[in-house]
All heavy atoms as an XYZ file, in Angstrom:
741
protein
N      97.584    108.474     88.323
C      97.369    107.656     89.491
C      97.773    106.223     89.208
O      97.275    105.574     88.333
C      95.925    107.645     89.896
C      95.478    106.683     90.910
S      96.092    107.120     92.511
C      95.434    105.841     93.470
N      98.706    105.738     89.998
C      99.212    104.310     89.833
C      99.406    103.648     91.141
O      99.874    104.330     92.079
C     100.456    104.257     89.017
O     101.442    104.920     89.654
C     100.292    104.786     87.616
N      99.071    102.436     91.218
C      99.551    101.564     92.341
C      99.658    100.189     91.797
O      99.085     99.910     90.766
C      98.610    101.670     93.569
C      97.211    101.216     93.313
C      96.812     99.878     93.330
C      96.243    102.202     93.154
C      95.481     99.514     93.175
C      94.870    101.809     92.990
C      94.481    100.504     92.997
N     100.419     99.346     92.429
C     100.552     97.997     91.902
C     100.270     96.982     93.038
O     100.623     97.115     94.195
C     101.949     97.741     91.302
O     102.906     97.504     92.266
N      99.578     95.949     92.606
C      99.228     94.879     93.446
C      99.704     93.587     92.674
O      99.150     93.352     91.614
C      97.784     94.795     93.809
C      97.320     96.059     94.490
C      97.419     93.556     94.622
C      95.893     96.190     94.715
N     100.591     92.852     93.200
C     101.079     91.623     92.532
C     100.009     90.554     92.489
O      99.092     90.606     93.293
C     102.332     91.108     93.166
O     102.051     90.610     94.456
C     103.469     92.133     93.191
N     100.122     89.649     91.528
C      99.142     88.577     91.484
C      99.116     87.815     92.807
O      98.036     87.414     93.262
C      99.534     87.623     90.372
O      99.313     88.289     89.102
N     100.300     87.581     93.358
C     100.351     86.768     94.657
C      99.601     87.500     95.699
O      98.888     86.915     96.518
C     101.814     86.518     95.001
N      99.713     88.798     95.823
C      99.043     89.564     96.854
C      97.528     89.614     96.565
O      96.778     89.463     97.511
C      99.565     91.011     96.891
N      97.130     89.822     95.306
C      95.688     89.856     95.017
C      95.051     88.554     95.345
O      93.905     88.551     95.814
C      95.534     90.173     93.507
N      95.777     87.463     95.135
C      95.180     86.129     95.403
C      94.784     85.950     96.850
O      93.977     85.158     97.218
C      96.055     85.025     94.887
C      96.034     84.922     93.373
O      95.028     85.145     92.725
N      97.141     84.534     92.813
N      95.495     86.680     97.750
C      95.145     86.614     99.191
C      93.746     87.127     99.494
O      93.132     86.683    100.459
C      96.163     87.414    100.057
C      97.576     86.926    100.055
C      98.458     87.917    100.768
C      97.720     85.529    100.607
N      93.193     87.950     98.612
C      91.888     88.517     98.849
C      90.746     87.726     98.123
O      89.588     88.123     98.205
C      91.888     89.984     98.327
C      92.799     90.813     99.179
C      94.002     91.253     98.689
C      92.395     91.315    100.465
C      94.856     92.032     99.465
C      93.221     92.096    101.206
C      94.496     92.440    100.705
O      95.297     93.198    101.475
N      91.073     86.721     97.351
C      90.082     86.027     96.619
C      88.998     85.251     97.450
O      87.956     85.005     96.939
C      90.649     85.035     95.610
C      91.310     85.785     94.475
C      91.562     84.882     93.333
C      91.971     85.712     92.098
N      92.158     84.943     90.918
N      89.252     85.046     98.735
C      88.299     84.343     99.609
C      87.224     85.328    100.104
O      86.227     84.902    100.744
C      89.003     83.684    100.760
C      89.858     82.496    100.356
O      89.514     81.960     99.266
O      90.762     82.119    101.061
N      87.392     86.618     99.918
C      86.388     87.557    100.353
C      85.165     87.517     99.434
O      85.341     87.653     98.205
C      87.000     89.030    100.371
C      88.123     89.089    101.414
C      85.874     90.034    100.748
C      88.882     90.432    101.413
N      83.976     87.374    100.007
C      82.791     87.259     99.238
C      82.326     88.728     98.883
O      82.132     89.519     99.728
C      81.680     86.559    100.028
O      82.127     85.279    100.351
C      80.435     86.456     99.171
N      82.207     88.946     97.553
C      81.762     90.235     97.014
C      80.482     90.078     96.280
O      80.278     89.116     95.537
C      82.836     90.846     96.134
C      84.228     91.129     96.768
C      85.181     91.512     95.648
C      84.120     92.191     97.857
N      79.601     91.078     96.472
C      78.366     91.159     95.615
C      78.869     91.620     94.206
O      80.006     92.163     94.025
C      77.434     92.173     96.182
C      76.946     91.854     97.583
C      76.074     90.550     97.653
O      75.383     90.300     96.677
O      76.266     89.816     98.660
N      78.040     91.463     93.183
C      78.410     91.774     91.838
C      78.872     93.212     91.650
O      79.763     93.531     90.902
C      77.222     91.455     90.889
N      78.264     94.143     92.362
C      78.611     95.588     92.243
C      79.758     96.020     93.162
O      80.263     97.084     93.026
C      77.341     96.443     92.566
O      76.963     96.213     93.924
N      80.311     95.133     93.984
C      81.278     95.457     94.998
C      82.698     95.281     94.415
O      82.921     94.458     93.476
C      81.156     94.649     96.249
C      80.009     95.091     97.141
C      79.957     94.299     98.439
O      80.211     93.057     98.372
O      79.742     94.919     99.419
N      83.661     95.960     95.024
C      85.060     95.833     94.748
C      85.736     95.907     96.132
O      85.086     96.096     97.135
C      85.519     96.909     93.803
N      87.054     95.781     96.149
C      87.819     96.022     97.393
C      88.342     97.480     97.464
O      89.145     97.864     96.609
C      88.929     94.992     97.401
C      88.486     93.538     97.548
C      89.651     92.577     97.346
C      87.780     93.302     98.848
N      87.814     98.146     98.462
C      88.245     99.522     98.672
C      89.579     99.581     99.458
O      89.652     98.999    100.496
C      87.151    100.300     99.343
C      87.577    101.739     99.586
C      86.566    102.505    100.293
N      87.069    103.842    100.668
C      86.656    104.530    101.756
N      85.728    104.078    102.518
N      87.242    105.687    102.000
N      90.540    100.320     98.934
C      91.761    100.616     99.681
C      91.575    101.923    100.318
O      91.207    102.924     99.677
C      92.928    100.593     98.708
C      93.152     99.358     97.838
C      94.274     99.567     96.817
C      93.352     98.150     98.732
N      91.863    102.052    101.636
C      91.619    103.316    102.317
C      92.712    103.549    103.432
O      93.355    102.660    103.814
C      90.269    103.402    102.908
C      89.976    102.324    104.012
C      90.097    102.675    105.296
C      89.520    101.097    103.624
C      89.797    101.726    106.295
C      89.236    100.102    104.595
C      89.362    100.478    105.919
N      92.794    104.769    103.839
C      93.724    105.220    104.874
C      93.109    104.863    106.273
O      92.000    105.261    106.542
C      93.983    106.710    104.788
C      94.979    107.117    105.925
C      94.484    107.107    103.423
N      93.898    104.253    107.085
C      93.516    103.962    108.499
C      94.524    104.700    109.371
O      95.678    104.748    109.047
C      93.534    102.442    108.739
C      92.467    101.646    108.119
C      92.640    100.159    108.417
C      92.597     99.870    109.921
N      92.606     98.456    110.223
N      93.957    105.230    110.447
C      94.849    105.802    111.453
C      94.612    105.033    112.778
O      93.506    104.865    113.175
C      94.597    107.312    111.626
C      95.533    107.934    112.634
C      96.813    108.253    112.169
C      95.181    108.162    113.902
C      97.751    108.824    113.054
C      96.101    108.732    114.832
C      97.395    109.052    114.342
O      98.248    109.589    115.212
N      95.700    104.634    113.321
C      95.641    103.931    114.620
C      96.575    104.554    115.650
O      97.549    105.077    115.351
C      96.034    102.478    114.391
N      96.099    104.440    116.899
C      96.998    104.983    118.004
C      96.747    106.505    118.169
O      95.817    107.064    117.696
N      97.717    107.030    118.969
C      97.589    108.468    119.238
C      99.032    109.020    119.465
O      99.912    108.275    119.851
C      96.753    108.693    120.491
O      97.338    108.123    121.572
N      99.133    110.290    119.194
C     100.465    110.921    119.413
C     101.570    110.314    118.661
O     101.322    109.890    117.492
N     102.703    110.087    119.283
C     103.867    109.471    118.638
C     103.765    107.998    118.359
O     104.442    107.445    117.600
C     105.115    109.726    119.460
C     105.511    111.229    119.514
O     105.143    111.953    118.615
O     106.172    111.612    120.451
N     102.769    107.399    119.017
C     102.664    105.894    118.870
C     101.639    105.556    117.736
O     101.494    104.444    117.417
C     102.203    105.298    120.164
O     100.881    105.723    120.520
N     101.022    106.574    117.123
C     100.053    106.341    116.085
C     100.678    106.436    114.687
O     101.779    106.938    114.483
N      99.915    106.041    113.720
C     100.318    106.168    112.339
C      99.326    105.722    111.374
O      98.291    105.240    111.701
N      99.638    105.892    110.095
C      98.696    105.463    109.041
C      99.020    104.064    108.624
O     100.137    103.594    108.658
C      98.913    106.372    107.801
C      98.508    107.804    108.002
C      99.478    108.827    108.143
C      97.124    108.179    108.143
C      99.094    110.101    108.349
C      96.772    109.466    108.371
C      97.780    110.470    108.421
N      97.954    103.367    108.163
C      98.132    102.087    107.604
C      97.070    101.912    106.527
O      96.135    102.719    106.354
C      98.025    100.966    108.666
O      96.710    100.953    109.183
N      97.142    100.794    105.736
C      96.266    100.522    104.668
C      95.087     99.661    105.129
O      95.343     98.645    105.754
C      97.017     99.842    103.558
C      96.219     99.453    102.322
C      95.812    100.701    101.558
C      97.043     98.564    101.398
N      93.931    100.100    104.825
C      92.693     99.269    105.095
C      92.156     98.748    103.821
O      92.312     99.401    102.771
N      91.493     97.649    103.901
C      90.898     97.006    102.732
C      89.483     96.498    103.134
O      89.369     95.801    104.199
C      91.680     95.829    102.163
C      90.998     95.180    100.964
C      93.100     96.245    101.842
N      88.460     96.922    102.404
C      87.092     96.469    102.836
C      86.212     96.369    101.522
O      86.425     97.152    100.572
C      86.455     97.403    103.813
O      85.252     96.912    104.263
C      86.172     98.831    103.172
N      85.251     95.497    101.520
C      84.349     95.466    100.333
C      83.423     96.655    100.377
O      83.017     97.125    101.394
C      83.472     94.144    100.626
C      84.298     93.337    101.576
C      85.022     94.331    102.432
N      83.262     97.236     99.163
C      82.385     98.449     99.026
C      82.074     98.635     97.567
O      82.676     97.938     96.676
C      83.131     99.672     99.550
N      81.112     99.420     97.246
C      80.685     99.745     95.944
C      81.337    101.047     95.439
O      81.247    102.022     96.015
C      79.169     99.901     95.792
C      78.733    100.313     94.387
C      78.486     98.651     96.265
N      82.215    100.895     94.340
C      82.828    102.094     93.832
C      81.811    103.113     93.232
O      80.815    102.719     92.737
C      83.809    101.574     92.787
C      83.454    100.177     92.542
C      82.541     99.720     93.627
N      82.200    104.391     93.273
C      81.415    105.377     92.694
C      82.101    105.889     91.391
O      83.232    105.540     91.110
C      81.208    106.583     93.675
C      80.422    106.139     94.931
C      80.319    107.205     95.974
O      80.962    108.287     95.806
O      79.636    106.964     96.978
N      81.422    106.769     90.662
C      81.861    107.234     89.336
C      83.252    107.783     89.324
O      84.040    107.474     88.411
C      80.888    108.216     88.779
C      81.228    108.686     87.387
C      80.139    109.657     86.852
O      78.959    109.508     87.200
O      80.508    110.512     86.083
N      83.640    108.555     90.301
C      84.938    109.301     90.227
C      86.039    108.470     90.955
O      87.157    108.972     91.075
C      84.839    110.639     90.879
C      84.017    111.566     90.024
O      84.012    111.455     88.856
N      83.301    112.450     90.667
N      85.807    107.284     91.459
C      86.789    106.485     92.142
C      87.762    105.877     91.041
O      87.365    105.574     89.925
C      86.196    105.362     92.933
C      85.330    105.880     94.010
O      85.514    107.077     94.484
O      84.457    105.112     94.508
N      89.037    105.758     91.505
C      90.031    105.059     90.626
C      89.977    103.571     90.803
O      90.012    103.095     92.001
C      91.438    105.596     90.963
C      92.460    104.880     90.178
C      92.740    105.274     88.823
C      93.217    103.862     90.709
C      93.698    104.600     88.088
C      94.155    103.215     89.973
C      94.383    103.573     88.640
O      95.317    102.953     87.896
N      89.731    102.814     89.767
C      89.562    101.387     89.869
C      90.647    100.697     89.069
O      91.017    101.103     87.954
C      88.168    100.945     89.308
C      87.030    101.593     90.110
C      88.036     99.460     89.341
C      85.674    101.391     89.463
N      91.214     99.658     89.653
C      92.208     98.812     88.971
C      91.863     97.347     89.223
O      91.526     96.966     90.296
C      93.598     99.191     89.552
C      94.725     98.471     88.863
C      96.088     99.009     89.363
O      96.233    100.230     89.511
N      96.932     98.126     89.667
N      91.975     96.560     88.113
C      91.678     95.122     88.224
C      92.967     94.290     88.239
O      93.879     94.559     87.432
C      90.797     94.716     87.088
C      90.296     93.260     87.271
C      89.222     92.849     86.322
O      88.376     93.722     85.936
O      89.213     91.691     85.868
N      93.051     93.349     89.195
C      94.179     92.469     89.305
C      93.659     91.064     89.600
O      92.834     90.871     90.529
C      95.142     92.894     90.408
C      96.335     91.937     90.512
C      95.599     94.316     90.258
N      94.007     90.123     88.757
C      93.547     88.670     88.990
C      92.083     88.610     89.105
O      91.557     87.800     89.918
C      94.270     88.144     90.195
C      95.763     87.903     90.036
C      96.092     86.825     88.990
O      95.463     85.815     88.930
O      97.027     87.098     88.208
N      91.324     89.351     88.308
C      89.851     89.299     88.365
C      89.236     89.985     89.495
O      87.980     89.946     89.622
N      90.001     90.549     90.433
C      89.448     91.360     91.457
C      89.582     92.893     91.182
O      90.627     93.343     90.645
C      90.201     91.100     92.816
C      90.036     89.712     93.391
C      90.956     89.567     94.607
C      88.578     89.539     93.885
N      88.589     93.627     91.506
C      88.597     95.079     91.332
C      88.968     95.713     92.664
O      88.358     95.448     93.710
C      87.245     95.640     90.847
C      86.919     95.163     89.497
C      85.612     95.716     88.974
N      84.555     95.614     89.928
C      83.624     96.448     90.205
N      83.516     97.602     89.469
N      82.649     96.241     91.063
N      90.016     96.540     92.651
C      90.480     97.331     93.779
C      90.162     98.791     93.424
O      90.393     99.232     92.326
C      91.927     97.155     94.043
C      92.341     95.783     94.479
C      92.585     94.757     93.511
C      92.453     95.478     95.808
C      92.962     93.486     93.904
C      92.795     94.148     96.195
C      93.050     93.220     95.259
N      89.708     99.603     94.405
C      89.468    100.993     94.151
C      89.833    101.932     95.277
O      90.000    101.494     96.412
C      87.995    101.234     93.716
C      87.047    101.220     94.789
C      86.650    102.481     95.380
C      86.471    100.047     95.284
C      85.640    102.480     96.380
C      85.498    100.046     96.279
C      85.066    101.322     96.812
N      90.039    103.196     94.915
C      90.444    104.191     95.843
C      89.564    105.439     95.644
O      89.339    105.836     94.488
C      91.982    104.604     95.625
C      92.357    105.747     96.589
C      92.868    103.429     95.816
N      89.107    106.058     96.710
C      88.387    107.357     96.663
C      89.304    108.434     96.246
O      90.514    108.438     96.642
C      87.677    107.623     97.976
C      86.716    106.627     98.435
C      85.416    107.020     97.837
C      84.331    106.002     98.257
N      83.323    105.981     97.284
N      88.846    109.439     95.575
C      89.613    110.618     95.205
C      90.425    111.265     96.320
O      91.633    111.513     96.149
C      88.707    111.682     94.566
C      88.871    111.763     93.034
O      89.799    111.308     92.494
N      87.888    112.366     92.411
N      89.797    111.403     97.497
C      90.518    112.105     98.564
C      91.559    111.218     99.202
O      92.319    111.782    100.080
C      89.449    112.552     99.625
C      88.694    111.464    100.308
C      87.371    111.026     99.558
O      87.157    111.435     98.359
O      86.606    110.334    100.160
N      91.727    109.946     98.845
C      92.674    109.102     99.413
C      93.729    108.646     98.439
O      94.591    107.802     98.750
C      92.070    107.874    100.176
C      91.211    108.357    101.301
C      90.498    107.187    102.016
O      89.959    106.314    101.332
O      90.526    107.159    103.263
N      93.700    109.207     97.258
C      94.677    108.854     96.260
C      96.080    109.135     96.671
O      97.020    108.434     96.337
C      94.402    109.557     94.898
C      93.217    109.030     94.155
C      93.039    109.742     92.901
N      91.881    109.150     92.143
C      91.695    109.296     90.885
N      92.505    110.013     90.095
N      90.674    108.714     90.325
N      96.345    110.199     97.434
C      97.669    110.575     97.853
C      98.365    109.396     98.631
O      99.552    109.216     98.579
C      97.680    111.836     98.743
C      96.959    111.549    100.050
C      95.573    111.755    100.292
C      97.454    111.089    101.302
N      95.264    111.412    101.631
C      96.414    110.983    102.224
C      98.765    110.707    101.649
C      96.619    110.563    103.546
C      98.921    110.286    103.018
C      97.834    110.223    103.889
N      97.541    108.619     99.310
C      98.047    107.583    100.212
C      98.601    106.371     99.402
O      99.565    105.745     99.700
C      96.930    107.177    101.192
C      97.413    106.134    102.192
C      98.310    106.540    103.184
C      96.903    104.844    102.128
C      98.659    105.605    104.116
C      97.335    103.886    103.090
C      98.219    104.310    104.033
N      97.879    106.036     98.289
C      98.255    104.813     97.543
C      98.995    105.168     96.249
O      99.373    104.177     95.567
C      97.031    103.957     97.203
C      96.351    103.471     98.506
C      96.062    104.647     96.346
N      99.306    106.406     96.027
C     100.083    106.720     94.769
C     101.442    106.011     94.856
O     102.191    106.154     95.856
C     100.309    108.281     94.711
C     101.014    108.737     93.463
C     100.233    108.574     92.225
O      98.951    108.803     92.247
O     100.816    108.198     91.187
N     101.731    105.237     93.801
C     102.936    104.428     93.665
C     103.077    103.356     94.746
O     104.170    102.804     94.898
C     104.099    105.346     93.655
C     104.130    106.252     92.481
O     103.855    105.834     91.350
N     104.443    107.542     92.662
N     102.008    102.970     95.382
C     102.005    101.916     96.387
C     102.300    100.533     95.708
O     101.945    100.371     94.520
C     100.704    101.810     97.066
C     100.547    100.620     97.966
S      98.787    100.381     98.490
C      98.119     99.669     96.971
N     102.974     99.683     96.430
C     103.146     98.348     95.913
C     102.793     97.284     97.022
O     103.395     97.334     98.095
C     104.557     98.147     95.422
C     104.772     96.715     94.873
C     106.085     96.442     94.315
C     106.152     94.985     93.759
N     107.413     94.670     93.214
N     101.796     96.480     96.694
C     101.472     95.381     97.591
C     102.046     94.117     96.991
O     101.935     93.851     95.867
C      99.956     95.170     97.689
C      99.178     96.209     98.467
C      97.641     95.824     98.423
C      99.588     96.325     99.854
N     102.725     93.304     97.817
C     103.385     92.107     97.327
C     103.188     91.025     98.422
O     103.035     91.300     99.608
C     104.801     92.345     97.008
C     105.417     91.193     96.195
O     104.698     90.326     95.662
O     106.637     91.260     95.985
N     103.284     89.785     97.931
C     103.260     88.648     98.888
C     104.274     87.588     98.393
O     104.229     87.239     97.181
C     101.863     88.067     98.949
C     101.788     86.780     99.819
C     101.899     86.829    101.157
C     101.545     85.557     99.206
C     101.876     85.650    101.928
C     101.466     84.386     99.982
C     101.654     84.444    101.330
O     101.578     83.356    102.099
N     105.108     87.152     99.303
C     106.101     86.110     98.959
C     105.645     84.831     99.513
O     105.602     84.623    100.778
C     107.474     86.491     99.501
C     108.545     85.552     99.115
O     108.278     84.338     98.901
O     109.757     85.994     98.979
N     105.179     83.918     98.689
C     104.622     82.692     99.136
C     105.714     81.793     99.818
O     105.348     81.014    100.660
C     104.073     81.925     97.927
C     102.883     82.669     97.333
C     102.408     82.061     95.955
O     103.084     81.189     95.437
O     101.416     82.546     95.430
N     106.954     81.880     99.448
C     108.013     81.100     99.981
C     108.241     81.449    101.437
O     108.533     80.579    102.320
C     109.280     81.273     99.227
C     109.150     80.715     97.775
O     108.520     79.693     97.614
N     109.746     81.370     96.884
N     108.201     82.736    101.856
C     108.410     83.145    103.175
C     107.142     83.488    103.929
O     107.251     83.867    105.115
C     109.335     84.382    103.173
O     108.697     85.446    102.517
C     110.693     84.117    102.531
N     106.011     83.428    103.250
C     104.682     83.783    103.806
C     104.767     85.274    104.315
O     104.309     85.590    105.449
C     104.274     82.848    104.856
C     102.817     83.076    105.315
O     101.982     83.490    104.465
O     102.483     82.850    106.473
N     105.431     86.170    103.539
C     105.585     87.547    103.998
C     104.806     88.517    103.081
O     104.957     88.481    101.861
C     107.120     87.922    103.915
C     107.386     89.307    104.281
N     107.366     89.752    105.557
C     107.677     90.443    103.510
C     107.602     91.031    105.601
N     107.799     91.486    104.346
N     103.963     89.287    103.663
C     103.166     90.259    102.941
C     103.799     91.660    103.082
O     104.203     91.974    104.277
C     101.753     90.321    103.547
C     100.826     91.226    102.827
C     100.224     90.884    101.665
C     100.502     92.481    103.338
C      99.303     91.727    100.994
C      99.564     93.318    102.706
C      98.997     92.967    101.554
N     104.028     92.365    102.054
C     104.657     93.719    102.208
C     103.852     94.735    101.523
O     103.144     94.522    100.524
C     106.019     93.676    101.621
O     106.035     93.448    100.192
N     103.854     95.933    102.090
C     103.134     97.098    101.550
C     104.050     98.285    101.572
O     104.402     98.768    102.666
C     101.888     97.361    102.432
S     100.883     98.737    101.831
N     104.505     98.741    100.388
C     105.405     99.855    100.260
C     104.455    101.075     99.971
O     103.799    101.082     98.932
C     106.365     99.592     99.157
C     107.309    100.714     98.935
N     108.202    101.130     99.868
C     107.429    101.537     97.895
C     108.878    102.160     99.407
N     108.466    102.452     98.170
N     104.550    102.052    100.874
C     103.721    103.247    100.695
C     104.578    104.477    100.560
O     104.823    105.176    101.608
C     102.714    103.342    101.923
C     101.688    102.319    101.975
C     101.072    102.274    103.351
C     100.600    102.585    100.930
N     105.000    104.888     99.417
C     105.820    106.074     99.218
C     105.096    107.319     99.744
O     105.821    108.324    100.055
C     106.151    106.181     97.744
C     105.874    104.762     97.182
C     104.799    104.182     98.137
N     103.752    107.388     99.702
C     103.051    108.557    100.170
C     103.264    108.954    101.563
O     102.981    110.042    102.026
N     103.806    108.008    102.383
C     104.108    108.265    103.778
C     105.522    108.730    104.014
O     105.863    109.087    105.121
C     103.809    106.992    104.600
C     102.387    106.561    104.706
C     102.249    105.361    105.587
C     101.463    107.702    105.211
N     106.369    108.724    102.969
C     107.739    109.103    103.189
C     107.937    110.571    103.428
O     107.160    111.395    103.069
C     108.583    108.691    101.948
């Protein structure tokens, strides 16, 4: 299981207040209906469990539940400070 979050992207989440046991959960979101809907990445504070995959970037812990690993496998989150552009590459949706 691998995904990457650049330092620049991780730093965007540093303003979120987390309790000591919490991390940032990456999860699958579905929006819309029919042909106008699709999957996207959600991020929320939560407490990881024993079987969750956890990765630390810039002092922040990000985690994924087992059943949603397919979505973030080989994902890359990046942020370009020069253009103020956030990008999320999700090969699991290809």
